[in-house]
N, C-alpha and C positions, 0 to 999 in steps of 0.2 A: 684227868675229868674232862677236859673240854675234849681231847681227844676221842675219850670213850662215848661222850654225847655225839660226836660226828659219826664214829664207827656205827654207832647204834642207829643212828639216823639214816646211813647208807645201807645198812641189812633192811632196816623197814622199807626205805624205798626199792629195794632190791625184789624183798618178798613183796611189796606191791604190785612191783610192775610184772612179777612173774605171775601173779592172779590175774592182772588184767591182760596178760596175751593169753592166759590159758582162757579164760572169758571169753575175748575176741574170736579165739580158735572154736571154741564150741559154739558160740554164737553164728559162726559164719557156717560151720558143718550142720547147724540145724537150719539154717538158711537154705542153704544148698539143697538138705532133703527135703525141707519143704517146696522147693522149686522143682525137685526132679520126682515130686511125688507119684507112684502110680500103685493102684491098689495090686494087691497079691492076687494072682490066678485071673489077671486081667486078660483077655481073649485079645489076640493078635490075628486079628481077620487077612491082615496082608501077609501073613505067614500060611496062609491055608491055600491061596491061590496061585496059579502061575504068573511069571511077569514075561511081557509080551516084548519082542523087538516092535520099531516101530511099523515096518510094515506088514507085520501080523495083523496089526488091528487099526491103522489109521493112514490117512493121507493128508497132502502140505493143502491144506485151503485155503490160502492167501498170504500175499507178504513172501512167496515162495524163496526170494533171493536172501531173505533174512532169516532164512531156516537150516540149520546144521546138523546133522548127523553123526554120529562116531561110534566106534568099539561095535561095528556090523549092526546098529540101530538102536542100540541098548540104551543110547543116549540122544536127546536133541533139544538142541538150544534155538530160543526164540528171540528174536533180537528186535527191540525199537530204535531205529535211528529217524533222523529229520526227513528221511524219504517214505517211512513205512514202518509199521508195525507187522505183525505175524499171527499165524495160528494155525492148528491142526485140527482135525476133526475123524472121529470114528467112523470106520467104511462102513459098519452096520448099524442102524437104530435098534433101541433095546427098549423092552417092556417090562421095567422092573431089574433088579439087581445088584452087583455089589461093584463098584467103580474108585480106580485109586491111581497116584502118582507121587513120587516122591521129588519135590521140587527144592530148587535152591535159587533164592531172587537175587536180583541184583544190588550189590553191594553200594555203599557211599549215598551220595545224593541221589535221590529217587524220586524227589515230589513231582505229582500229577501223574506218574505210572501206575496202570491197573495191570496186574496180571491177574489171569483167570482161569478156574479149573471148573467147567460147568456142564449142565445137562441143558439141551434145547431141542425143540422142534417147531423154532420160528420159521424155516424154511416151508415146511408141509402147511405150517398154520399160522400165515402171518397177523390173521387178526385176532386168535384164540389160543394163543402158543402158551405153551408149559416151560417151567423153566427151574431149574435146582442150582444154587450158585455158590461157590468159592471164588470172594474177590479179595484179592491184596491190595491193598491203596499204598503209595508210595510218600514217602516222608521227606523232611529236611533235615539238613545234619543235625546229629543227636539226639534225634528221635527216631521212636520205631515204627516199623510196618504195622500196620492195621489190618486183620483179617475180618471182612464181613462176609457175612451168609444171608441168604436171602432165598425165597421162594416165588413161585409164579404158578396159577394154576389157571386154564382155561382164558389168558388173556387179560389177567388181573393187573397191569401193570400201574395202575393208578392207585393199587393197595399193597404196596410192598410192605413186605415181613422180615424188614432188616434186625440182623444183631451182630454188635460188632466186638472183637476181640483184641485185646492186648496179649501178644504171645508167652509165653513163660522161657522163651530161646532166642536167638539171635538168628532168623529165618534164611540170612544172606550168606551163612559162614559154613553152613554143610546141609544136605539134604535132609527133608523131612517130610512124614506121609501125611498125604491128606485125601480122606476117603469119603464116599456118597453110598450110603447104604439105602435102597429105595424101593419098597415092596406095596403090596395093598395094606400093610398094619400101620407101617410109618415109615418117615424119612427120617436118616440119622446123618448128621455129620461127626467124622472125627478127624483129630490132629495125632498123629503117632498113635494112632490106636485106642485114645481117649475120647470118648463121645462127649462132644460139646454143645450139641442143641439134637432134641428131638422133636420132629411135627409127628403128632400121631392123626391118622387118618379119621377116626371117629368122634374126636375131640371139639366139634365145631367148627372147623378148618372149610368144611361143605366144599365148595366149586373152588378152592382156591390151591386144593390138593392136587398136585401134578397126575394125570390121567392118562395122556397118549403115550407113544413112543416117544423116545429123545436119543438124540447123537450126545455123544461125549465131545466137549471140546476144550481147546486151553490157547490163549490167546495173551500177548503183550500189547497194548496200544496208549494211546495220548487221551487221558482223560484229565486234562488240564483245567476245564470248566467246573470239576467237582470234586476229582478225587481225595485233594489234601485241603483241610483248612477253608474246606467249603470253595473251592477254586482258585482261593489266596495265592497260593502256590503253584504255579507250573511245571511244566517239564521244562528243565534248563538243557539245550541240548551241546551245551559245552560239554558235559560229562558222558555223552553217550559215545558209542553204544551203550544201550543198557540190556542185557541180557540175562533171560531165566532159563535154567535148566532143569531138565526133566529125564526123571528114570524110573525104573520099579510101575511100568505100566501095567494096570489089569483091567481087563474087560470081563466080568462074570456073570451073566443074565440072562434074559430072554432074548435072542436076536429076533428081530421083528419080522417077519413073513406078512406080506400085505394080502395074500390070500388068506389067511388065518383072522379072524375076530380078535380083539382085545383079551376078551373073556378067554378063548381057549388058548390064546399065551399063556396069561398070567397061570395057568393049571400045570406048565411044563415042569413045576419040581418036583422031585422024587420023595421028598419028606424027610431026608437025610440031614444031618446034622449041617453037612460041607455046602448046602443049597440055599445061596441068598434069596431065596424068593418065598419059599415056605417052608423051610429048616427051623426047629426048633430053636436053634440058637442065633437067629436073624429075626424072629418075629417080636422077640421083646428084648427090653435090656435085662441084662442079669443085675443082680443086687451090686457086685463089684462094678459094673460098667456105671449104674447109677451113681454110687459112692463119687467113682471118677467125674461124671457130669458135673456134680453136685459142686466138687472141689472148682474144677475149670469154671465155672459159671458165676461163683459167688466171688472167685479171685479174680479173674481176668474178664468177666464181660463188663464192657463199657457203655453199651447202649442196647435197648431192645425197644421195639417198635411198642411193645406192651407197657413201656412205661414212658408214653410219650403223650401227654394230654394236648399239647398243642399242636399233634395229627390228628387226634380221635377224640372227640367229644364223648363218644360212647366206646368204649373200648372193644374191639373186635371177641369175637364169643371165645374164640380158644384162648385167649389171655386169662380168663377164668380159670380155666384147666390148669394152666401153668403155674398161677401162684396157688392153686391147692395142691400141687404135689412139689412146691418149696423151690419151683426154678427160677422164680421171680422173687425180689424183696423190696417193699418201698424204702425209697432213699437212696437208690441205686446211682452211681455217676450219671448224668445226662449230659456231659459235655460235648458229646458228639452230634447232640441234637440237631445245632444248626447246617452243619455238614448234611445229614441226611433229607432234611426238608429242601435242600438246594440239588438233589439228584433230578437227572433229565429222565424223560419217559423212554423205556425200552420200545424196540430191541436196540442194542449199544453195543454188541459184541457179534464175534463169528460173521457168518455170512454176509449181516445187514450191516458191519460196521469192519469194513476193511481198508481204513484208513489214508484212502483215495477217492 
């Protein structure tokens, strides 16, 4: 009888263990599917345009000794060490278009480091420049990179429009695509072809909307004063060199010709679906793209200037639109607020910040 009872208990335990294993496996798979979420029929803009070799579209703009090309210019590494950061810039300025790079960030300890993919015209308009930013902010051990997006228009550096995201992958393990779509209708930030932020031109943004030709730039530099935990964790050069790798470079847009006016240049598009300036697939987001953006913002956005009453007693006009379309919710995590308010004034990268 005792044997039967023990045997029954063992069988019961075995059954319970099997159920738990199956449940855990299903839960793990569900979580994996949730993390890997991507709407069906998602448009992959980065598959529509050619990838450039470095010399076809860019030049080494600073920290030249810390820049290394490989595979005949298909790959380029930017390095930060105790002597200098580094950066490259597009050979042309653009008035609207689609701009993209696949980036792999430094691994391990990276506090204080800033890696940027951005557009700017600070060299031509030092007092009223425009800017569209992806900034990757480094981390301490066991912490994640933070992705910050920002825009400036007409020198509005005192009115930063920062939004921060935790990514749904480790950006230091493999290449991921980061893209900017900029035309007269909207500015859209994409991560692996998933829209994470849209700035509409006609929704209260006013003069803060980028409206002058810009260069496309990438940099790695020491942002110890603000980038990680509000400047409490700076770059530790014991872990140097820090290397950010780039490939899949794309520059598709209106190349600025100084003999033309901005208006004439902006009308270059041929109206086809492959045109990022006036093409139908680029002037507004599809339902699938909006679904993806809603997913990314609700799950991974950790800070938005539109949710920061410490910075704005009266919220900027465009924030009302963001709430109306459901891309902002009350009660979101504001833990990054202190870091944002400690940011220094721009310009802080490109030709105006060369690390020496």
